[in-house]
C-alpha positions, 0 to 999 in steps of 0.5 A, spaced: 661 267 501 662 272 506 655 271 509 657 264 510 663 265 514 659 270 518 653 265 519 659 260 521 662 264 526 655 266 529 654 258 530 661 257 533 660 263 538 653 260 540 656 253 541 662 256 545 657 260 549 653 253 551 659 249 553 661 255 557 655 255 561 654 247 561 661 247 564 659 253 569 653 249 571 657 242 572 662 246 577 656 249 580 653 242 581 659 239 584 660 244 589 653 244 591 652 237 591 659 237 596 655 242 600 649 238 601 652 232 602 658 232 607 663 226 608 664 224 615 671 221 616 672 217 623 678 218 626 682 217 632 687 223 633 694 220 632 699 223 628 698 217 623 692 222 620 697 227 619 695 228 611 688 229 613 690 234 618 694 238 612 689 237 607 684 240 612 688 246 614 690 248 607 683 247 604 685 241 599 679 238 600 675 244 599 679 245 593 676 238 590 669 240 592 669 236 598 665 238 604 669 234 610 666 233 617 671 230 622 668 225 628 673 223 633 673 216 636 677 213 642 681 208 638 681 205 631 677 199 633 671 204 635 672 208 629 671 201 624 665 200 629 662 207 627 663 206 620 660 199 620 654 203 624 653 208 618 656 213 623 661 215 618 663 214 611 670 213 611 674 211 617 681 211 619 684 205 623 690 200 623 691 194 618 690 190 624 683 193 626 681 192 619 683 184 619 679 183 626 673 186 623 674 183 616 673 176 619 666 174 617 664 182 614 665 183 607 663 190 607 669 194 608 674 196 603 681 199 603 681 205 599 689 207 601 694 207 606 696 214 608 702 213 613 706 207 615 710 207 622 714 204 626 714 207 633 710 202 637 714 200 644 713 196 650 714 200 656 715 197 663 716 199 670 723 197 673 720 198 680 715 192 678 720 188 677 721 188 670 728 189 667 729 184 662 723 181 657 723 175 661 720 179 667 714 180 663 711 173 664 705 174 669 705 182 669 699 186 667 700 189 660 695 195 658 693 196 650 687 197 646 684 190 645 683 189 637 688 194 636 695 193 633 698 193 640 695 187 641 698 183 635 705 187 636 706 185 643 704 177 642 709 177 636 714 180 641 713 175 646 713 169 641 720 172 639 722 172 646 720 165 648 713 167 651 706 168 649 700 172 649 697 167 655 704 168 659 701 176 661 695 179 663 692 184 658 688 190 660 684 193 655 685 201 655 684 206 651 690 210 648 687 216 652 688 212 659 695 209 657 700 214 661 695 215 667 695 207 667 702 206 667 704 212 672 699 210 677 701 203 677 694 200 674 699 196 669 706 194 670 707 195 662 704 198 656 704 197 649 704 204 646 706 209 640 703 215 643 704 219 650 711 216 650 715 223 652 710 224 657 711 217 660 718 218 660 718 225 663 714 222 669 717 216 670 724 217 668 729 212 669 724 207 672 722 205 666 725 200 661 723 200 653 723 195 647 721 196 640 715 192 639 714 192 631 720 187 630 721 191 623 714 190 621 711 196 619 704 199 621 699 201 616 694 207 617 688 205 612 683 209 609 677 205 609 670 205 607 664 201 606 663 197 600 656 200 598 658 207 599 665 207 596 662 203 590 657 208 589 661 215 590 667 214 586 668 221 584 668 223 592 673 217 593 678 220 588 677 227 590 679 225 597 685 221 595 687 227 590 687 232 596 691 227 600 696 226 595 697 234 595 698 234 602 703 229 601 707 233 596 706 239 601 709 235 607 715 233 602 716 240 600 714 244 607 716 239 612 717 245 618 710 247 616 707 240 616 710 239 623 707 245 625 700 243 623 700 236 626 703 239 632 697 244 633 692 239 631 694 234 636 696 239 641 703 236 641 710 239 644 716 240 639 719 234 643 713 230 641 713 232 634 721 231 633 720 224 636 715 221 631 716 225 625 722 220 623 718 214 625 712 216 620 712 216 612 706 220 610 705 217 603 699 215 599 701 207 598 697 201 596 703 196 597 703 188 596 707 189 603 700 191 606 697 184 604 703 180 607 702 184 613 694 182 614 695 175 612 701 174 618 696 178 623 690 173 620 694 167 622 696 170 628 689 171 630 687 164 628 693 161 632 691 165 638 683 163 638 681 170 637 677 168 631 672 162 630 674 163 622 679 158 620 681 160 613 685 167 611 680 171 607 683 174 601 684 181 602 685 183 595 677 182 595 677 188 600 682 193 596 678 198 592 684 200 587 680 205 582 681 211 586 689 210 587 690 208 580 687 214 578 690 219 583 697 216 584 698 209 579 705 209 581 704 207 588 700 201 586 703 195 587 698 189 589 700 183 585 
């Protein structure tokens, strides 16, 4: 009997040792895989990507075995083009840029929303004859064509008795916004960035209106369908890292602000202004679908696409990652 017990204990010890070695090898294999195959995230450096910056700064990506590399682009539409050209694995862009690229393209998947915001303004120059909304008619207005500012401007004009055809649009990169307005290249601007800089330079000569009409903007984590479906563990790891960023920002707002401020070279005034206008949280909400449907209808009505049917954007939602990481935030009907 005693001999049987000793043999049994030896067998159990061998099994436990084997499991320990296997577990160590699995973890080592996962880390090595991440190191050998970095994940490239395409980004336009805006505050909307705050959760990304926090995860990088606090090491949340590496904690999940991920080797993340950033690649900066000058606008959301360019970020998506880089994604479709296989320059990156993941891209960050607005839902409007996603809609524009989704017409006739089935290879994009939304992995999650990482920020919702309401900070887009139309800024006009009084010395260009702009005092009231009606004064925008015939004026030169700068924005990034294919970006959300184009849609918000169009909707704002329609709600005030004008249309997008009543103004002269100039395609600008966000980095060109402030200079274009201050040097008079454009009469007005649609922007959510550099507003404090513009106000400081032009002071009382500007007039501004909120452009979003209470329709939130969505900053999306987007992937190519082929990459997303073949890398479910990496997608889940990215979302898990960003969820940790969300919790960190909630519990440590001052530190989170400082991380974003340093990453974007913002001033204390900048970060104080934008912070309450952004909601840094992982979501997958039905309101996103409604917003994209609305934007698709607007694009068709304004002949910005040859498509005459609204895509079913639910076919472009990768829900598995969010359901694994933060199921309570998934609200897609």
